[in-house]
SEVOTOR-982206 format. One line per 2 residues: for each residue x, y, z of C-alpha. Coordinates in Angstrom, 3 decimals, always signed. Layout:
X/Y/Z ~ ... .
END
This chain:
+77.251/+49.773/+85.861 ~ +80.145/+47.927/+87.482 .
+80.270/+47.628/+91.261 ~ +83.537/+45.755/+91.897 .
+85.974/+47.668/+94.146 ~ +88.984/+46.597/+96.177 .
+89.847/+49.852/+97.947 ~ +89.169/+49.807/+101.702 .
+87.843/+53.315/+102.214 ~ +85.822/+53.933/+99.073 .
+82.090/+53.209/+99.246 ~ +80.966/+51.488/+96.026 .
+78.176/+53.065/+93.983 ~ +75.769/+50.226/+94.810 .
+76.064/+50.446/+98.575 ~ +76.084/+54.250/+98.525 .
+72.891/+54.377/+96.447 ~ +71.157/+51.962/+98.806 .
+72.043/+53.949/+101.911 ~ +71.022/+57.229/+100.292 .
+67.667/+55.723/+99.308 ~ +66.929/+54.267/+102.749 .
+67.420/+57.500/+104.647 ~ +65.587/+59.682/+102.113 .
+62.308/+57.790/+101.608 ~ +59.255/+59.443/+103.157 .
+55.689/+58.250/+103.634 ~ +54.649/+60.677/+100.894 .
+56.833/+58.728/+98.458 ~ +54.734/+55.571/+98.900 .
+51.771/+54.863/+96.649 ~ +48.492/+53.486/+97.990 .
+49.304/+49.892/+97.025 ~ +52.662/+50.001/+98.830 .
+51.071/+51.491/+101.946 ~ +48.401/+48.796/+101.973 .
+51.059/+46.100/+101.507 ~ +53.011/+47.433/+104.485 .
+49.827/+47.512/+106.572 ~ +49.051/+43.886/+105.632 .
+52.610/+42.880/+106.505 ~ +52.244/+44.465/+109.936 .
+48.794/+42.962/+110.494 ~ +49.868/+39.429/+109.571 .
+53.123/+39.489/+111.540 ~ +51.277/+40.686/+114.638 .
+48.430/+38.196/+114.243 ~ +50.801/+35.259/+113.903 .
+53.007/+36.484/+116.750 ~ +49.954/+36.577/+119.041 .
+49.380/+32.852/+118.556 ~ +53.106/+32.149/+118.449 .
+53.553/+33.614/+121.928 ~ +52.103/+30.361/+123.320 .
+53.660/+27.985/+120.783 ~ +55.955/+25.164/+121.807 .
+59.178/+26.675/+123.141 ~ +57.884/+30.241/+123.415 .
+57.670/+29.935/+127.197 ~ +61.407/+29.327/+127.202 .
+61.976/+32.388/+125.041 ~ +59.870/+34.479/+127.426 .
+61.842/+33.197/+130.441 ~ +65.120/+33.903/+128.667 .
+64.142/+37.453/+127.743 ~ +62.636/+38.421/+131.096 .
+65.583/+36.948/+133.024 ~ +67.942/+39.175/+131.052 .
+66.480/+42.296/+132.674 ~ +67.155/+45.756/+131.291 .
+64.937/+48.685/+130.381 ~ +61.306/+47.816/+129.692 .
+61.180/+49.451/+126.275 ~ +59.017/+47.323/+124.011 .
+56.137/+44.845/+124.145 ~ +56.460/+41.080/+123.964 .
+53.418/+40.449/+121.801 ~ +50.733/+38.308/+123.390 .
+52.277/+38.263/+126.852 ~ +51.495/+41.610/+128.502 .
+55.226/+41.935/+129.241 ~ +57.923/+44.380/+128.154 .
+61.658/+44.043/+127.609 ~ +64.590/+45.904/+126.051 .
+63.861/+46.649/+122.411 ~ +66.336/+44.155/+120.926 .
+65.084/+41.369/+123.205 ~ +61.419/+42.123/+122.527 .
+62.021/+42.179/+118.780 ~ +63.941/+38.893/+119.037 .
+61.035/+37.249/+120.854 ~ +58.347/+38.668/+118.575 .
+60.129/+37.487/+115.421 ~ +60.393/+34.006/+116.945 .
+56.691/+34.124/+117.834 ~ +55.734/+35.256/+114.317 .
+57.615/+32.300/+112.776 ~ +56.660/+29.714/+115.394 .
+53.650/+28.265/+113.567 ~ +55.159/+28.479/+110.050 .
+52.258/+30.756/+109.143 ~ +54.206/+33.788/+107.954 .
+54.520/+35.879/+104.796 ~ +56.436/+34.804/+101.702 .
+58.184/+36.571/+98.856 ~ +57.916/+34.148/+95.948 .
+60.846/+34.057/+93.531 ~ +59.084/+31.378/+91.471 .
+56.041/+29.118/+91.683 ~ +57.799/+26.480/+93.758 .
+58.557/+28.418/+96.918 ~ +59.440/+31.665/+98.591 .
+61.246/+33.301/+101.465 ~ +59.822/+35.084/+104.502 .
+60.544/+38.764/+105.130 ~ +57.829/+40.571/+107.057 .
+57.834/+38.249/+110.075 ~ +61.235/+39.747/+110.997 .
+60.983/+43.258/+109.558 ~ +57.636/+44.152/+111.199 .
+58.608/+43.090/+114.766 ~ +61.917/+44.930/+114.352 .
+60.112/+48.118/+113.336 ~ +57.543/+47.883/+116.120 .
+60.112/+47.368/+118.867 ~ +62.361/+50.161/+117.569 .
+59.423/+52.545/+117.288 ~ +58.030/+51.742/+120.726 .
+61.444/+52.141/+122.336 ~ +62.199/+55.428/+120.566 .
+58.811/+56.951/+121.339 ~ +56.980/+59.582/+119.350 .
+57.027/+57.499/+116.173 ~ +53.896/+57.736/+114.036 .
+52.045/+54.973/+112.250 ~ +53.096/+56.510/+108.945 .
+56.742/+56.233/+109.943 ~ +56.178/+52.595/+110.894 .
+54.624/+51.796/+107.518 ~ +57.458/+53.601/+105.730 .
+60.118/+51.603/+107.573 ~ +58.321/+48.329/+106.837 .
+57.955/+49.218/+103.159 ~ +61.645/+50.126/+102.838 .
+62.922/+47.120/+104.798 ~ +60.789/+44.589/+102.929 .
+61.649/+46.148/+99.584 ~ +65.412/+46.090/+100.140 .
+65.368/+42.508/+101.394 ~ +63.288/+41.404/+98.411 .
+65.668/+43.186/+96.038 ~ +68.706/+41.479/+97.537 .
+66.960/+38.122/+97.169 ~ +65.840/+38.806/+93.614 .
+69.341/+39.726/+92.443 ~ +70.462/+36.094/+92.623 .
+70.235/+34.303/+89.309 ~ +69.669/+30.572/+89.697 .
+67.978/+28.423/+92.314 ~ +68.611/+29.189/+95.986 .
+66.388/+26.569/+97.597 ~ +68.030/+23.958/+99.889 .
+68.479/+21.656/+96.914 ~ +71.205/+23.950/+95.585 .
+72.616/+25.849/+98.574 ~ +73.059/+25.057/+102.284 .
+72.001/+28.549/+103.334 ~ +68.481/+29.189/+104.551 .
+67.917/+32.366/+102.598 ~ +64.919/+33.414/+104.692 .
+67.032/+33.890/+107.791 ~ +70.177/+34.974/+105.997 .
+68.526/+37.914/+104.221 ~ +66.438/+38.925/+107.243 .
+69.630/+40.295/+108.784 ~ +69.651/+42.988/+106.110 .
+65.928/+43.718/+105.939 ~ +65.722/+44.113/+109.711 .
+68.804/+46.348/+109.838 ~ +67.406/+48.619/+107.137 .
+64.083/+48.842/+108.969 ~ +65.530/+49.502/+112.437 .
+67.979/+52.029/+111.045 ~ +65.145/+53.815/+109.258 .
+63.040/+54.070/+112.430 ~ +65.963/+55.266/+114.534 .
+66.946/+57.923/+112.010 ~ +70.420/+56.859/+110.887 .
+72.162/+59.115/+108.409 ~ +73.808/+57.734/+105.264 .
+77.191/+57.084/+106.870 ~ +75.634/+55.366/+109.876 .
+73.397/+53.270/+107.635 ~ +76.408/+52.087/+105.675 .
+78.186/+51.192/+108.909 ~ +75.135/+49.339/+110.245 .
+74.814/+47.279/+107.066 ~ +78.530/+46.545/+107.138 .
+78.241/+45.450/+110.756 ~ +75.301/+43.150/+110.045 .
+77.382/+41.639/+107.258 ~ +79.785/+40.522/+109.983 .
+76.945/+38.623/+111.693 ~ +74.667/+37.331/+108.923 .
+73.918/+33.618/+108.947 ~ +71.052/+31.150/+108.574 .
+70.946/+27.433/+107.817 ~ +68.617/+24.442/+107.441 .
+70.168/+22.019/+109.917 ~ +67.663/+22.714/+112.687 .
+64.872/+22.072/+110.213 ~ +66.407/+18.720/+109.321 .
+66.557/+17.722/+112.987 ~ +63.215/+19.132/+114.119 .
+64.603/+21.392/+116.854 ~ +63.290/+24.677/+118.206 .
+66.506/+26.372/+117.138 ~ +65.228/+26.627/+113.562 .
+62.760/+29.371/+114.449 ~ +65.247/+31.213/+116.676 .
+67.213/+32.243/+113.594 ~ +64.733/+34.964/+112.642 .
+65.015/+36.291/+116.180 ~ +68.798/+36.222/+115.976 .
+68.692/+38.276/+112.758 ~ +66.462/+40.912/+114.347 .
+68.493/+41.063/+117.567 ~ +71.699/+41.409/+115.565 .
+70.126/+44.217/+113.534 ~ +69.557/+46.227/+116.713 .
+73.157/+45.657/+117.753 ~ +74.467/+46.681/+114.332 .
+72.398/+49.889/+114.338 ~ +73.358/+50.788/+117.906 .
+77.049/+50.226/+117.220 ~ +76.816/+52.406/+114.102 .
+75.170/+55.137/+116.174 ~ +78.130/+54.932/+118.534 .
+80.707/+55.446/+115.816 ~ +81.717/+51.842/+115.074 .
+82.589/+51.469/+111.411 ~ +81.444/+48.580/+109.256 .
+82.605/+47.213/+105.918 ~ +81.455/+49.460/+103.083 .
+81.607/+46.814/+100.364 ~ +79.260/+44.519/+102.238 .
+77.469/+43.490/+99.040 ~ +79.862/+43.937/+96.127 .
+83.258/+43.411/+97.718 ~ +85.678/+40.543/+97.251 .
+84.404/+39.087/+100.535 ~ +80.994/+40.729/+100.366 .
+77.665/+39.066/+100.975 ~ +77.127/+37.406/+97.610 .
+80.640/+36.081/+97.073 ~ +80.649/+34.745/+100.618 .
+77.253/+33.070/+100.629 ~ +76.477/+32.472/+96.928 .
+79.854/+32.019/+95.206 ~ +78.418/+29.719/+92.528 .
+75.571/+31.993/+91.518 ~ +75.430/+34.894/+89.093 .
+74.412/+38.160/+90.747 ~ +72.554/+40.878/+88.855 .
+73.773/+43.851/+90.886 ~ +72.056/+46.357/+88.596 .
+68.640/+44.863/+89.379 ~ +68.956/+45.913/+93.019 .
+68.733/+49.555/+91.966 ~ +66.316/+49.204/+89.054 .
+63.097/+50.919/+90.077 ~ +64.416/+51.675/+93.563 .
+62.109/+54.163/+95.234 ~ +59.397/+53.641/+92.619 .
+58.542/+49.940/+92.623 ~ +58.374/+48.769/+96.247 .
+58.513/+44.978/+96.098 ~ +56.506/+44.540/+99.285 .
+53.497/+44.884/+96.985 ~ +54.346/+41.396/+95.749 .
+54.523/+39.814/+99.194 ~ +52.205/+36.869/+99.818 .
+50.812/+35.451/+103.046 ~ +50.526/+31.756/+103.736 .
+47.267/+29.919/+103.300 ~ +48.438/+27.063/+105.545 .
+50.608/+26.893/+108.696 ~ +53.462/+24.733/+107.365 .
+56.477/+24.788/+105.074 ~ +55.579/+26.761/+101.960 .
+56.579/+24.143/+99.379 ~ +53.619/+22.056/+100.585 .
+51.017/+24.723/+99.838 ~ +50.342/+23.989/+96.146 .
+50.238/+20.300/+97.078 ~ +47.549/+20.897/+99.691 .
+45.526/+22.956/+97.219 ~ +45.723/+20.049/+94.768 .
+44.773/+17.510/+97.449 ~ +41.736/+19.560/+98.426 .
+40.585/+19.595/+94.793 ~ +40.254/+15.809/+94.920 .
+38.749/+15.293/+98.381 ~ +35.107/+15.140/+97.197 .
+35.925/+12.333/+94.761 ~ +36.967/+9.522/+97.117 .
+36.815/+8.165/+100.655 ~ +39.832/+7.552/+102.855 .
+38.863/+3.907/+103.235 ~ +39.265/+3.432/+99.466 .
+42.601/+5.307/+99.219 ~ +45.528/+3.175/+98.140 .
+48.249/+5.666/+97.123 ~ +48.581/+9.433/+96.717 .
+51.333/+10.578/+94.352 ~ +52.655/+14.140/+94.322 .
+54.341/+15.380/+91.159 ~ +56.281/+18.574/+91.797 .
+59.590/+20.415/+91.664 ~ +62.887/+19.472/+93.362 .
+62.146/+22.040/+96.085 ~ +59.835/+19.458/+97.681 .
+63.079/+17.925/+98.973 ~ +62.984/+20.081/+102.091 .
+59.694/+18.454/+103.179 ~ +60.322/+14.905/+101.947 .
+63.857/+14.133/+103.118 ~ +65.050/+12.382/+105.184 .
+62.154/+10.174/+104.131 ~ +61.844/+8.053/+107.281 .
+61.679/+11.097/+109.518 ~ +59.171/+12.849/+107.252 .
+56.927/+9.766/+107.349 ~ +57.242/+9.480/+111.123 .
+57.676/+12.993/+112.564 ~ +59.110/+13.072/+116.072 .
+57.406/+16.298/+117.154 ~ +55.394/+19.281/+115.978 .
+58.412/+20.953/+114.368 ~ +59.134/+17.850/+112.303 .
+55.483/+17.785/+111.297 ~ +55.557/+21.419/+110.083 .
+58.152/+20.377/+107.518 ~ +56.742/+16.953/+106.609 .
+54.869/+16.845/+103.320 ~ +53.357/+13.402/+104.010 .
+52.132/+14.581/+107.418 ~ +50.435/+17.776/+106.238 .
+48.821/+15.832/+103.394 ~ +47.554/+13.246/+105.896 .
+46.011/+15.965/+108.093 ~ +44.366/+17.586/+105.087 .
+43.030/+14.260/+103.842 ~ +41.410/+13.518/+107.171 .
+40.191/+16.970/+108.203 ~ +39.768/+18.843/+104.934 .
+42.330/+21.543/+105.690 ~ +45.384/+22.248/+107.850 .
+45.190/+24.004/+111.228 ~ +47.553/+25.018/+114.015 .
+46.449/+22.154/+116.256 ~ +47.633/+19.578/+113.719 .
+51.135/+20.172/+115.061 ~ +50.417/+19.471/+118.725 .
+52.993/+16.940/+119.892 ~ +50.240/+14.659/+121.172 .
+48.675/+14.449/+117.694 ~ +51.927/+13.855/+115.850 .
+51.947/+10.209/+116.919 ~ +48.329/+9.546/+115.925 .
+48.376/+6.101/+114.231 ~ +45.616/+6.951/+111.724 .
+47.467/+10.023/+110.489 ~ +50.763/+8.159/+110.342 .
+49.090/+5.439/+108.277 ~ +47.772/+8.054/+105.857 .
+51.208/+9.671/+105.629 ~ +52.671/+6.344/+104.552 .
+50.339/+6.300/+101.550 ~ +52.063/+9.388/+100.117 .
+54.687/+9.121/+97.386 ~ +56.573/+12.074/+95.882 .
+57.961/+12.418/+92.364 ~ +60.334/+15.409/+92.189 .
+60.874/+16.552/+88.613 ~ +63.496/+18.990/+87.303 .
+62.023/+22.028/+85.606 ~ +58.561/+21.473/+87.051 .
+56.688/+24.743/+87.676 ~ +53.413/+23.385/+89.037 .
+52.128/+20.602/+91.260 ~ +49.756/+17.784/+90.346 .
+48.375/+15.176/+92.722 ~ +47.232/+11.737/+91.596 .
+45.031/+9.563/+93.792 ~ +44.929/+5.818/+93.170 .
+42.083/+3.939/+94.804 ~ +41.789/+0.333/+95.913 .
+38.950/-0.200/+93.437 ~ +41.225/+0.723/+90.538 .
+39.945/+4.248/+89.932 ~ +42.495/+7.023/+89.450 .
+41.907/+10.767/+89.849 ~ +44.291/+13.580/+88.931 .
+44.082/+17.164/+90.121 ~ +44.385/+20.172/+87.916 .
+47.950/+21.543/+88.018 ~ +48.473/+24.134/+90.765 .
+50.996/+26.846/+89.919 ~ +49.874/+29.640/+92.238 .
+48.899/+28.276/+95.633 ~ +46.628/+29.862/+98.222 .
+48.492/+32.858/+99.617 ~ +50.617/+33.464/+96.531 .
+50.373/+37.111/+95.349 ~ +48.504/+35.834/+92.276 .
+46.086/+33.955/+94.555 ~ +46.170/+36.218/+97.614 .
+44.818/+36.017/+101.116 ~ +42.342/+38.874/+101.580 .
+42.664/+41.495/+104.287 ~ +39.315/+40.294/+105.636 .
+40.784/+36.804/+106.039 ~ +43.795/+38.286/+107.819 .
+41.522/+40.063/+110.262 ~ +39.642/+36.826/+110.943 .
+42.920/+34.973/+111.549 ~ +43.917/+37.722/+113.996 .
+40.586/+37.283/+115.808 ~ +41.017/+33.508/+115.894 .
+44.468/+33.909/+117.433 ~ +43.417/+36.171/+120.309 .
+42.466/+33.272/+122.561 ~ +45.698/+31.416/+121.709 .
+48.060/+34.059/+123.113 ~ +50.295/+33.338/+126.094 .
+48.043/+35.846/+127.871 ~ +44.686/+35.347/+126.089 .
+43.084/+38.529/+124.794 ~ +39.391/+39.245/+125.338 .
+37.499/+39.232/+122.040 ~ +35.889/+42.642/+122.583 .
+39.218/+44.242/+123.471 ~ +40.693/+42.348/+120.552 .
+38.364/+44.046/+118.083 ~ +39.645/+47.437/+119.219 .
+43.226/+46.180/+119.089 ~ +42.846/+44.863/+115.545 .
+41.177/+48.086/+114.436 ~ +44.223/+50.044/+115.607 .
+46.515/+47.898/+113.490 ~ +44.234/+48.075/+110.451 .
+44.217/+51.890/+110.744 ~ +47.856/+52.200/+111.770 .
+48.602/+55.191/+109.514 ~ +46.273/+57.260/+111.694 .
+48.314/+56.602/+114.850 ~ +50.270/+59.613/+116.068 .
+52.279/+57.451/+118.474 ~ +52.821/+53.802/+117.631 .
+53.039/+52.882/+121.304 ~ +49.246/+53.368/+121.411 .
+48.879/+50.240/+119.257 ~ +50.006/+48.009/+122.081 .
+47.280/+48.707/+124.624 ~ +45.896/+45.286/+125.507 .
+48.578/+43.361/+123.622 .
END
């Protein structure tokens, strides 16, 4: 099937098929595995947003949103406050990404791209603002939004990590996943859905520069994508037309953002409506940049075999995607703040070496300058190898002994090494006390139960009592 068109008014077959699919999917079309995947996506995004509501910079986001005024339509998770739907969704997506503890859709063993942290908050805010939306409708919108975003990602042939493209594909593609999800909740018809996706095409962006500089702006990008999705949907509802060839056109998404890549357009439609890719979503085992996760698994393999006092050098052998957490080298060895530390491979290794695992408090600004951890970070060396599909860690000791880990291909949280729902529930419980407005544990149990059993909710607004 060939999707290239130059005519202005004609909707290409690809875009038309996507819009028709989005508006037609019903809860009854989802199999049990897809429903459970959507539930897990919602549970994890909410759990991480609860803790993220009190993360560094979130107070500024809360002040910004509440100062903007407007109708109190949707909940700012973890705060006890409400705001207009687009603003609440913006804030909640920022909160869900704040601790780098989100979901990932893995395209290969070396790394993945987040989806649910933006799609789930978008769905929740749209549903709460609309009113009368059931839990089944929420799960359907999440399943459709995650699936479409994953399909758009998967259509790219060739590497799309920061080694090969300047775009941060997590944020770039979230514009589309969030628009699909919001449009689904708000009941757009096919023509409106096409317009909304064309209008988000006019806004889609996402880059790595904030990550390189360790600024709070990096996590705002998910919020921007969600906010823009609400604007695109609302404009479409009000009769504003958008580009119809937003994917396959001469200046469509792929030719604009990935001009040097081959795009398998047919793959976007293959299995559409039958194989919902949200079933392959993973959830992070550690709160940091995802390329570090197989490294930390490998480090933890070796911890029982040596003492820190005897450690001379730790060498990581991995893929080129480790670049994003190893360069610029001086800054990665000496992070300036918690954001730097989230994306510093030497730092997260140092924390894991000392404490046995990685936790949210390892990124407190006060700890980032700890001299013992900095000294450990300086013992880390990284060997990035083309074509590498797994990670191995070698530890060289002062007494001459050398230990090598088993290769790690599928890290903790990867769909082939998944986080259990029981673990997700425990993480949610652990995060209750970390919210901007801490949540009582007993009330939290009831809250979590509502999210776990979301398909039973007749009105999704009932989920937010106590949140």
